[in-house]
N, C-alpha and C positions, 0 to 999 in steps of 0.2 A: 389448630396446632396447640400443643401443650406448652405451658410455661415451664422453664426448668429451674430447679433449685430455689424455690420460693416457699417460705413458710406461710401457712394460713394466718391471717390476721383475725382479731376478734370480730371485726366487721364481716369477714368471710364466714366465720362460724355462725354468726347471727343469720346471715343469708342462707347458709346451709340448713339451719334450723327451720327457717320460714318455708323453704322449698320442701323440706322433708315432711313438715306438718301438712303440707298440701298434697302429700302422697306422691311426690315426684320420685322417680327412680334415681339411684346413685349415678347411673350413667348419664342421665339428663343433667344432674347437678354438676357433674364433672365437666361436661361439655360447656355449660354456661360459665364455669370458673376457669375453663381451659386448664384443667388439672387431670391427672390420671384417675381412673375409676378406683384404683387401689388406694390412692390418697384419700378419697372420699370415704371408702369403706373403713380405712384405719381411723379416720376422724370420727366417724359415727361410733366406732368401737370405743374410742377415747372418751366420748361424751355420754356413754351409756349410763343410765341411772339404775341403781339397785336399791332394794329395800334392806332392812336391818339383817335379814337372813342371807343376803347375797343374791337373791333372786332378781333377775332383770325385770324392770317395770316396763310394761307395754303401753304404747300410746293408743290413741283412738283407732288407728289403722292396724292394730295388732302387730306392730313392729316394735323393736326395742326403742324406748324413749330416748331422745337425744337432747342433752342440755349443753348449750354453748358455754355457759359460765363454768360448769364442771369440767368441760374439755379444756378451757383456757387455764383453769387452776391446775389440772393434771399436767399440762404442758409446762407451765412455769415450775411446778414441783420437780419435774424431770430435768429441766434445765438447771435448777438449783442443785439437784443431786449430782449432776454431771459437772457442776462448776461453771456453767455457761450462763450468761446474762440473756434474759428473754429479749426477743426482737424489739418489742415496743419499748422496753426499758432501755435498751441500747440506743434507740433513736432519740429518746428523751435526754439521755446523758450526753450524747454527741451534740445535741442542739443547745444545751445549757452552757 
């Protein structure tokens, strides 16, 4: 069963990266995280690494390389651009 309306955390992103490096399919990762396959594909796209010319860097499995840190930075930049506080930042602020 899929979870509804939940943002991926940085821990989720690191787990996606580990499974992706083990050559797991997006469908398998989605099932483990109880997320939609589309969510995983969008996340993999968000964390794609490129070189200076904009060419996508491939990992050892000849798939686009996924960087969880880059994905988190892009997510936070998108939130900032939209005027929204990132999920982890909101939790820290609420707890303080």
